[in-house]
Every structure is written in C-alpha cells, then in structure tokens.
N, C-alpha and C positions, 0 to 999 in steps of 0.2 A: 355395814355391808351387805351381801346381797349370795346368793346361792342357787345352784341350777337345777330346777329341779327334775324328779325322775327319781330312779334307782339311787335308794341313799350312800351307795358303796359307790356311784360313780359323781358324789357330791361336790363339787370344787368350788370352794368361796373366790368370792372376788369383788378386789378393792374399788369402785367407781371411781376414779378420776375425779377431780374438783372442777365444778362447773358446768354438768352435766346435766344440767337443766338448758342454758344454753346452745348445745353444740347436739346432742342427741335430737337422731331425728323420730318423729312420732310412728310407729307402723298400723297402730290406726288405722291409718291416713297413706300408709304408705308400704306395698308389702314389700317382705325381702327379696333382692334374684338370688338366682343361683352360686352367683359367685361371691355374695355375702356371706350365704352357709357355710359353701366351705371353708371359704379365711374364718369364720371361727370354729369351723372341728379344728383347724391346726393352733388355733389359740390355747382349744380345751386339752388339744394330748400334748401340748407342749406345756401345760401346768399339769400334767400330772405321772410324771416322770416314773414314777412307783411302776406303774402298773406294767409297761413294757409296751412293744411292737405288735405284740402276741395278748394282749388284753383291750380285744377289742369288745365297744359297745355301738348303740344305736343312737345317735342322739336326737331326740325332741323335744326343739324349741316352739315356743309357743307366742305371740306379738309381746307378750306384756315381757314374757324373759329376754328378748330381744329389745326389747324399750329401755329393760336396766343395764344391757351390757354396749349397750350403743357407745356412750361414750370413749372406753376402749376404744370400739375399733376403727372411729373416724378417723385421729389423729392418724394412725397407721398407717392408713389408707394416705392420707393426705400426705404419710412420706414416703409411701412408694412409688404414689404421683410424679414428686418433684425429684428421686432418682430416675424413675423412667424418661422424664423431659431434659436434667441430664443430661440421658449417654444421648439422648435424640441431638442435641444442641452438638456435643461432644463430635459423633460422626460428621454430623455438618460439617461442620470448621476443619475434621478431618481432611472432608473431601478435598473442600474449596483447596485447601492449601498445597495435597496433590495435584490437582488442576493447574495452579498457580504456577507453581517449581517447573512443574511436568507438560506447557504448555499441548496438546492434543496434532499441532500440524502448523505448518509454514505459514498459513492462509491466515488465520490467530493473529501472527506475526505482525501481518502487512495490513490487517484490515480487522483493531483490537477494536471490540467494542469500547463504549464507556467508562460501562465500571471497571474491566480489565485496564483501562487506564491508567483512572483514579488509581489502582493499586499499584499500579507498575510507575505513574508519580510519585507513589509515596514511595517505594523503598529506591527510587533516583534521587528524591532528596535526601533521603539518609546518604545514600553513595555520593551524592554532589558537595554535603557541606562545609569543608573542605575549601571547596571553590566556590562560593559562595559570596565570601569577602572581597573577593578581586576581582569577579567578576564584576558587583557593583562598581569598583572603585574604578576600572576601563570605563566604562557606562559612563557614570559620571563624568571623566575628564571627556569622553566625545560627546558627551553635552556643550560641557563648560569648554571645548574645543583644547583640552589640554593646557586647563588653568586661563588660559591669556579672558576667558568671561567669569565676572564675577556672580557666587548663588544667591541666593536671596531674594529675586525677583518675584512678583506678581507672575507667574508664565500667561496666565491667561490675558492679559492686557498687554501684551505681546507675545503672540506665540511664537513666531520665526526665533528671536532670540536662543532658543534653546531645539525647535524643531528645524531647524536649518541645516544643520549635525545629521538627520535621515535624507538629503536630497546632495547636499555635496562630499566628493569622498574622502572631507578630512584636508587639515590644513596643508599645505605645502611647504612642510618645512616645521619644525621644532620655536616654537619661541624661545626664547632664552630665558633663562631664572629669571635674571636682571631685568628686561622685561615687565615678566609677570608681577614681578615684587614695584616694580614702579608704578603700573598701571594702579596695585591696589593702594597704594601711596598717594597719587594722582587724586583717587578713591575720594580716601578720606580728610585730602586737605579742600576738594570741591564741595563735602558736605558743611567743613566750615566755614567756607567763604561766601558758598553761594546763594540766590535771589534768598533776598530778606531773610536772609542770618544778620546777626551782630554784624559780623565785619563788614557785610556788604552796605548794610543803613548807612554804619558810621563814614566807607569808604564813599559811597555817596554823597552822603550830604558834605562831605571835604571835595567833592567834583564842583558841589552847589555852589558853595562858599570859594570855589577857586585853592581854599586853603590845605595842604595834607601836612603830615606826620608822616616821615622821613620810616617812622619806625613800625608800620602797618602793614600788620602780616598777611594780609590777602593785598596784592595786586593782580592785574585784568586784563585778557586783550579779548575785544571785545569781536566777530565775527559776521560779516555785515553781509545779508542773504544779495548775489547777482549776480548777473549773466544766467547760462542756457544748467538744467539741472544735471549734465556731466561734470560740467567749471566748477558748481559747489560742491559734490561732492569733492572730486579733487584739490580742490582749496580751503574745505572743510578739516581736510585729513591733513593737510598740511601746519594749519591754523594749530590742530590742537601737537602735531609734535613739537611746534613753537611753542609751545604752554610749557610741553613736560619738560623741554630742556632749557626752560627760560622762569620756572618752578612758576607756575604764573596758572588765573585760571581760568577756561576757556568758556566763552556765555558765548553763544548762539543768535542774531538775529532772526526768528523764525519767520518773516518776507511773510508772503502771500500764503503758504500752502509747506511749508516745512514741519508744522505737527502733525498733518496730513499726510505724509512723507516717511518720517523717520520716528523711532521709539525713544525715550528716553533711554543714554548708554551710560546713565549712572547713575548708581544705586543709591537709595533713599534723597536724591537729589534733580533738581529742573538743571538741564544747562541751557534750556532756552534764554532769553533776556527779557525778562518785567516790560511790559508797557509803558511803566513807566518809566522810565529809565530815561533821565535830563538832559540825553544828546540824538535820542532816537529821532526827532524832530528833520534832525540835520542830516542822517542819516545818505538820505539820497542829493546831498546838496557839495559833497566831501568831494574833492577832486585836488587839482595838482596847485591849484591857485591858492585852497585854502590857507590861513592865515599858521591855524594847526598844524597844518601838512609838515613832515618830519623830513621831504626832499625839499621845501622851502624855507624849513626855518635851515637852515645845512645853507642854503644859494643865499640868502640873507641874513646869515651867521649871527642867528637871533637866538642859540641858542646853545647854551653855556651851563657849565655846572649849578655857579649862585644863582640861572635864570628859569629854572626847571617846572616845565610847565604841569599842571594837572590831565593833562592828556597829551598824546597826541595823535594825529594820519598819519598811516603806514597807506601810500595810494604803488599797490603790486599788480595796478594792470598792467594787459599788455602794451600800454603805450606810455609806460610810464620813462622818466628820463634821467639819464645819469648819476642826478644826487638822490633822487627817490632811490636806484641800486645799490648806492652806499649802504641802505641796511643790510647789505649783507656784507659787511666788514663790520670785525670785531672791536672795531674804535668808539664805532655807533654804536654797536649792544651795549656797550659799555654806560654809554648817556643814558639807554631807551633803560636799562634793569632800574633805570630810578623811576621812572615815571608810571606812575601808580595804575593809568589809565591807556591802555591803546587800542584806538581804535583801528580794524586791520580789511580791508577790501582789495579783492584777486578777484583777477578772473585763471592762475595762471597756478601746476601742479609746483611749488618755487624749489618743494626736498631734498633737489638733486643741490641745489647750489649752500644748504645748511651743511652740506656731508665738503662743502667745500672751503667752511672754514672752521679755524687751529680751533677757538674755543668752544669748542661743541664737538669736536673730532673724539677726544676718549668716553665721553656720556654716547655718541652715535653708536660706536665701535662697539660696546656693553651692550648697550640697547640690541642692534642689528647685528652681531659676527657676520649674519650671509643680506648685505646690500641691497640682495634682490628680494627680500622679502617685507620690504618697508609698507607700501599701500596694503599689501595683500593681508597682515597682521593687523595693520589698521584700522583697514577698511571691515572687516570680519567685527572689530573689534567695537567700531563706531555706527555702525550705521545695517540696523533692524527694517527692514519693512515695517509698515502696520499693522495693523491684521486685516484693513480691506484690503491693503498691495499685496499682504500676502497671501488671501484668498484667489486673488489675479493669479498667482504665482501655480502655488498648489492643484489650483482647476484643471490649467492649462497642460500644467508636466502632469497629473493621473489621465488624461484624455489625450495627449499626444504621444507622451516623452518616457513614459514610464516602465514599457510593456515593450521594450526593443534591447538588440542587441549592441546599439552604436548609436550614439547621438551626436549630427553637427550642426556649431552654431554658423550663420553667415549675418556680417551686421553691416551692411549697405550704408554704405554719408554719401552723398555725392554733391559737391562742392560749384553750384554748376546753375547760373539764371534758367539758365531756358527750364523748361517742364521738360520729366521723363515719361518712359522710361529711354535710355540710349543703350543702343545695339553696340554699342564698343564694351559698354560694364558688364552689357549679361557677356559679353563673347571673356572679358576680364574674369569674371565670374567660372564663368567654367572649364577655361584653359590651366585658372588658378587649379582650381578643387580636382580635378583628374592630374594635372601632372602630377602634384603631392599622392594625390593617390586617396585625395579625402572621401569623394567621391565614385560609384563605378563606371566608363562610361556603356553608353547605348546601344544595342547591334539595332540598326534601321530596317534589314535585310529579312530577320527573322521576325516570327509574332511571339512564339513563347521559347524561355529558353530554360530549362532546368538548373536549378544547384546541383553538381554534381557529388555533395554531401544527401544528397534527396530531401536536404532540409535547411530551407533557403535563410540565408543572415537576412537582419533586420534593422535599416537603419530612417532614424529620424530626423530630418534638416530642418529646423529652424532658423528663417527669416525673419530679417526687422531692415524694416527700410519706413520710409514715409509713403512708399509708391510700393502698387501690387504688381506693380508692370514685369519688375525682376520675379518673385514669386510665380505669377502666370505661369510666363515662360520655363520656365523650371518644371514646377507640377505637371505643366502637360508634358515634356520630354520624357519624366519617368513612366506618364500613364497612357502614351502613345507605342513606345518602343520599351520592353524590357532589356533589362541588364543584361551587359558581356558574362557576366559575374555568376547572375544567375539571383542576385540578393536582391532584395523585395524595398522600396526607397518611398520614404511617404516626404513631405513636403507640404508644411505649413509657417502661415505667419498669424499671427496674433491680430494683428491692426496696421493700418495703414494711412495714418492722421494728417495725409496729400503734403503739408508745411505745417511748421514747428513752432508753436502755441504755447511758448517758455511760462505764461502767466495763469494758465487753463490748469484747473488742478486734476481734474478727471488723462487732460494728458499726461501730464506729472505723473500721476499714478501707472498709467499705461505706460508711458516710458519707462519709469523706474522696473516695473514688472520684467518686463523687458529684457533690461540690463541684467537684471538677475536671472530669468530663465537662462540666458545665456551663458553667463557661467557657470550653470550647472552640466552645459555641454563635455562632450569628450573632447571634441579639437574642436577646435574655434577660428573663424577667416574673419576677420576686422580690417575698415577701412581707414586709409592712412588721415592723421592727423584729427580723426574721430573721436572725442574724450565719451563718449559712448563709449565708445567699443574699451577704450582703456579700462574704466570701469567695470565693466562686464569679466576683462581679460584676468584686471588685478583682485575680485571677489570671488572667483572659481580658483584661482593660482594656475593661468594658464597662460602658458606664452604663443600666442595668436599667428599664424603666415598672415601677414600686413599687405592688404593691394596697395599695390604702387600709385601714386594720386595719377593719371591721365590728363595728359598734354596734346594738345588740341586738339580734342576727341579720337585719343586713338589710343588705343588700348595699346597698354606697353607690355613688354618683352624685355625680362622676365615679369606674368603679371604677381607676382606675389614674395614675398616672402618670409623665413620664423626669424620670428622674433629674438634679438641676443635674452632679455629677460620679458618677466609678466608684469613689469615698471608701466608707470606713465612717465610720456613724455613734457620737458618740461619747456615750454613751444615760445617762450621769450626772455633767457636766461641772461646774466650778464655777462660781460669781459671783459671784465677788469680786474688785473690783479691789486688786491688792498696793501698792499704787504710794497709792492715798489710803483705801487702809484700810477700803472700803464694799461694799458690795454693788452690782453692777450687773449689763448684760443682756452678758456677752460674747461674745454671738455680732452681735454693732452693734459691735465694738471698730475690727479689719481686715476688708479687704473682701472676704478671699480664708480666714477664717470665719466659716460665713452658719451659721443652725441645720436642721435636717434635715428634705426631705419629708415623712420619715413618724413620726419624732420634732416635736412642733414645740419644744422645751424643750433637744433635742439639738443636740450639735454637730461639722460636718465639713466636710475641706476643700473647696475650688472655687480654678477656673484666677482667675488674675489677673486676669484678659480679664471676666469675665461681671460 
C-alpha cells in the first residue's frame, strides 16, 4: 500500500496495480504536465467522498509520490484515449454515410470519383444479385451461339471460336434443340472413332488387309481437299451433313493449307486425317475411271451386297456423269451404308439434293425446321478462323468498320479472261447500290452538303476483288463529290491479289479473312456464281443483293436482285427422279428446294413459307 503525503487528515491509501514497475514512467526523468496533475486531483476527490465538495484541500505532490501512483493513472489515460479515437472514427463514418446517401450535386452523379464509383458499385452489386445468374447464362449462350458450339475448348488456341459473337449480330434464327443434341452426340462419336483411337486403328488395319467386319462400330467419310477455298468450305459443310445423316465420322484431308486456315471444330479430337492414312497417296489420282469409283462400279455392275468393297470413291465433282449422280438415290445409299470407308471429292454445295431424298427427309426436318439456315448453322459451327487469320479480321474491322453507323459489303468476281477493271461492271455496281438505296448518290454541282440533322451518318463500304480498279473508282467518287444526303462514306479494300492463287498460303488466309469480314457487314452485294460470296452470306446470315452475270460486256438491267435466302447455290444438281427412274426438274419437286437466282439450272434451299 502507498499513501499520499501531506496533511494526515487528507491522507488516502491507494493500492497500486500489479506490474507497476513495467507501466510507470519515471518522474525523475520526466516532469508531469499540468493536465496530468488535474487528472490526479480528480482521482483523489473521487476517493474522498466523505469530505464533500466543500472540503477543499491543497494537493502537494512530489515526484516520488507520483512515481508510486503512475501505474494507476496510465491505464486510465489509455482508456480515455481509446474512447476519444472511437468517437472521432464514428463521426467520420457518420459524415461519409450522409454524403453518400445524399450526393451534393448532379455533377457528382455525372462524373463520379473513383472512390464514389466503388461504393456505388458495391451497392449495385447487392441490388443486382438476383440478376447475376440469368445474365451469366445469357452471356454464355451468346458465346456458345445458343448451344450450337460446345464448351470446354482452350480459348487461346482458337480465339475466333468464342470471340466471333462480339462481332456478328448473332445467329439468324435459333438452332433446333434436336440439332444441338445431335451435334453433341456426333462429338462423342468423333472422340470414340477419331484418329488413332482403338476403333480407328482397327478399321485402318482392315482397310489395309482388304477384309473387314460389318460389326465395326465406326464408319467414315473422308473429304479430299480439292478446288478453290470457297468451294472447299461449301463442300466440307455438305460432307459433314452427310456424315450426320449416315452416322459416319468425317475426316478431313489437310491438303496444303487447311490447318493454317481453320481451327479444330470438335472438342478433344482432331478432324484432320493422319498423314499415314493408307489411301492418302492416291487422293489426287482418284477420278471417274478409278476401279473404286462408285459410278464406275454401277456402270460395270460390279457392286453387289455379296462383294462389298472395303472403300468406295464418290466422284461428286461438276463433271460427274449420270451413274455418279445415282449417289442421290436411296437405293444406292442402302448399298453405301455398309461400306466402311467413303472417299469423297467434290467442288459443289450438294446439300439441296440431300433434301430430295426420302430416306433423309424426317431427320432433316428435325435438324432444320427452317430449311434456309443449313449452311448458316453448320458454317458457324464448323469454320473458325485460326489465330493468324483472326488477327487479319480483327485488325481490319477495328481500323475501318467498327465505329460507323452502317457497313456495306460489295463482293466482286468477274468471270472474264480479259484483264479488268471493266466499265460495264463498275456501272452495274453503282446502278445496283444506288437503286437499292445501299449507297447514297453524289452531287456533282456542289462542294459541301450538310446533313439535315447536323450529325452526318457514317457508312463504311468494304469491297473485295482481285482487282483494285473498282475500289479506286468508287473511292474517288465519294472523295471528290459530297453525298446528296450529307452522309459520310468511306471505301475500303483489304487486298487486290490480281489473280486467284489457290495453293498459296497467304493468299488463302487473306481470302478467308475477307469472306469473314464481308459476313460482318449489315448489307451485302455479291456476284453471280461466286462461292466466295456464298460463304460470306451464309456465315453472316445475310440475304444479299446478287449482281447478275453480264453478257456481251454490257451491264444487265435490272443490275441485281435480292436473294430468296442466305443459302448457297448447288451449281450442278442431278435432274433425275430416282423413284420414276427418269429425268425431271428437281427444282419443282418440293417447296423448299428451288432454282437459284444467279444460275437458272442450280438448286438452293429456301424458307418453307416462301
């Protein structure tokens, strides 16, 4: 116990707290402040209640006295400091809550500071919790094109697969649930039967030996890389559809550049034919005279169910004969369904004739309730530009097409042996685009025309052609004269290769990039007979204006016509009624298969309601 020295009547006994020697400060080194002395006086007054308020006394404290009492006062000071700090913190938080709840001005809402934005976002996060799940599902559906694409790919290996949804306006129509489920089923089949799987290796061994078991779970259609890029894309889509209909696995001959152009479309399995495939060296030699050609076997009556070949070659090129065309008859499909390997060569989009086969009718109706979406859906599912090609697409789009009100594509293909450009082709292009209000006319009398709204509408025109002449003429016209509407028109052409170079890698990469860029436009003009244009319209889901093919170096009148559908044209269809075994107009058999606008004998798929 310690006592306070002074008048004995005023003495008060204090019990110092434990560990006083560790907490007390030394008064022989530090002189107490007046504040500390006032605190000590209050403590003593509290400890002498019997004296009352009137019992005043004079406190005289020496450093030695304070030295013994400091252990009591220091914790109390710390407690008071804690309460003071808590009060200050509470004041700050209260003020901040008032400010955030009632912002001082409209300007603060228009131009929030980073800290205010952060708090606002936190509040919005709480309010939007109910919508997060649905938004995430919607974004995923957009990325996967409504379920058309499968998830689970390495996104970096093929950026275009999931990024393309950011550039396209979306699919033109909704894929049927049956098509989506059938694609997932095919992907599982491809994983089971794809290159170097146990089933594939066994079937290849049977092909080498010439002996096979009909119980084999895996049968194949092998697509031979043949013809120009546009033709290859169209025939490959047709081959895949045929594989779906016949429960086969599609394998793709890489050719010289397919790997450089297209990503793998199926998850966890390659669609490219291995280089050690036994028949690969014969691909370029297969023709109508080959012993394994299906048409020749029919002609020689060498194909029967008792003499089933280990493989058959399907010649579906534009020069195929009447026996080759029997491929599109159900009777021959009954024979072919037992052949384990079908080797297919074509330069035609033969899909429309598959819709004329009764054995495929029900399946095709379930896959494609809207018949004019076949290539659009299959094209978006199968054909994803590789990262090199996608870089060409994205850089050009962002530089010239992204920040405009409207995008117009003009695809020009001239089937003429003389070098261009031709004046009659230029006249036809301008006549079509002006008549159909795709481009504004120019005023050759005035220098400047202001838009009525004061804010001119902007248009980017993407032109593709082997020649730069048409682009230069149209560009100069919109540079030298103002438009009558006040619109601002920019004319762009990515490349001009002068002539088609089918086997050149960079040429085909640019061609594929330009097809894809055309598919990203809002309105499209294409040239008759051109598979380049067919691919662009199909990938983009666009019904183009088709430029009629000029005759005698004269611009046609009318210059163009709007397409019935976004489907490509089958240029060399058979005209044969398999059931009646006689010739017939196959463009008049069913309402959803009609003759093409640009080729009177061709066939194309149209919407059922047309």
